[in-house]
N, C-alpha and C positions, 0 to 999 in steps of 0.2 A: 570672456571666453567664449565660445560659443560650443552648442550641444545637440548633437543629430541625433533626434527619437524618429525608429522607424513607426509609421502611422497609417490606419485603415479606421475610416468611418469616425475619424476624429477620437480615438483610443491608440492604445497603445498597442502595435503591432506584435505579437510574441515572435514573430519569425522576419527579422533581419531582412533577408534577401526576399522577401514576397509581399513587402508592403507596397500599397498605394502611392504614397510619397512622404519623404523625410519632415518634420516637422524641425525648424532649425532656431534652437531659442538664444538668445545672445543674454549673459548674464555679467553683469556691472556688479557690484560693490552688496551681491550676496541677493540681487531682485534679477527679473526678468524684465528688459528693458527693450526687448524688439523680438518678435516672432516672425518668420519667413517659412515659405515650403520649397522643397526641391522634389521635383518627380522622382519617381523608382524609374529603374529603364525596365525592358521588357525582359520578361525572363526571370530568372534569379539573381538578385542585387549582390551576394556574396560571392558571385565568379562574374558578374559585369563590368567589375572594374570601378562603380560606385566610389570607394573609400577614396582614393585619391581626388577623384571631385568634390567630394566632401571638405575632404583637406585644404584644396584649393580655394574652397568657399572660405576657409577661415575655422572649419570645425575642427576642435581638439579632442572632444571625449565625444563618442558613441554611445548610447541605450542598448542594452541589451537583455531585453526582458527574460530571454531563455537561452537553453542552447544556440550555439549559432550553425552548427551543424559540421564545424571544420575550425580552423584555425581565426583568430581575429585577425580582419583584413590590415596588410599594411595599411597604411602608414601607423596606425590606430595599435601595435602592439608596443608594450612597455619595451623600456621605460621612457621612451619619447611620448608619449601619448597614454591616453587612458581609455578604455571600455569599460562603463558601469555594468553591474548586472544585478 
């Protein structure tokens, strides 16, 4: 399973759409087995269409530290996938 975490300066960014990049962790048997990054689009990522790009990269879960400021982006709306708070 892949989890995307919005990241800025090696810390979790509290705003999904304004992060520098997304850190994508691959989890197998409850262990992190790989880590990669994906650049964040210019402007607000919430409205940029990044969610389908993350999904195409195999991401099944996005981590949301605080309020997203809008609905959870497709395709991460339950019951298909998950958004962790």
